[in-house]
N, C-alpha and C positions, 0 to 999 in steps of 0.2 A: 220237430215238425209230428214225430213218431206217437208223443206224449196228449196228441192233439188227440188225436187219434185210436186213441187207447181211452182217451173216457169219453167222445162221439160212440165209441162202439158204445159202455155201460149205462153212458145219460144217454134220452131223450135233449133235442135242442129247444132254446126259445128264445125265436126271432123272436126283438121286438123293432117296430116300420114306423117312423114318424116325422107328418107332410106335417107339413103348416095350420090343417084345420084337424086332423085324427091322427090316433092313435092306436097302431096294431100288432097283438101281441098273438102266434102262433109255433104250439107246439108238436116238432117231428121230428118221425126217430128215424134218422137218417140208414139204418140198414134195412130197414121197409122201404124206405121213402116214399113215408105216406105223413099225413099231420093225425097226430093224436087230439090236439085239440084248438078254438082258436077264438078269440078274443078280441071286441074294438069299439073305438067310443058309438061305432052306425051302426052295432046288434040289439036289434030292437029291440032285446029285453033291458038293456041300461037304458033305454032312452026315458024310460021316467025318472030316471036318479041323473041324467044328465042333463045338468043347464047351459052347462056353453061346452063347449069342445074342446080349446085348445089350451086347457087346466091343466096345472098338477092336479089337482082337485080329480079330473074326469080318467084320466092317467090311474089313479088311487084304484081308483069300482072299476075300471080292466082291469088290473095286478090284483085288485084282491075273486076278477073274476076267473079269470084262468086260473088260480091259485084251487080256485074250489071245485072248477072241471080237473086237476090234476088232482087234489084231495078225491076225488069219488074213483080215481082209475087207480088207486092203486098208489099214485110216482112220486117220490119224495125227494128225490135227486134229480138236479139238468142241467146244465147246461146254458149258461144267457148270453146268448148270441144280438148283444149290439149295432150292431154296425158296421157302420164308419162315426156315429153319432159320438158326442165324449158321455159321460156318465155323471147326468145331469139335468137339473130342472125334472121335464116329465119321462123318463127313458129315467133318473130317478127313484123317482118316485114308484112306478109302474114296481120297478125290482122292487122297494123298499113292503111295498102294501104286496105282492105274491111272498117273498119272506115270512110275514107275519100268520097269510092262511099258514103257514111250515114246509113250505117248500128250499129246500134244500141247494144254492149253487152257490 
């Protein structure tokens, strides 16, 4: 448990929530208890790119968007928090798209 606490102090946490219809990504600074950046399949700036919300393609678009926001803020390393979901499908697509933007986790 000590290692996880040490990692969280050094890196913000990317929390991913997946519902049946949508996917949400939120980067949280646990030290300051604040949200650094967020993106989801219901964001108005992504509506033009998204045709169907419950797909891996949509998750990749959200991952790319959150990766861009983090890169613009100068954040390169994060901790990936997928909750109780397995690393498969839409969760995996979002993570890989975020990594393609240069974010390490």
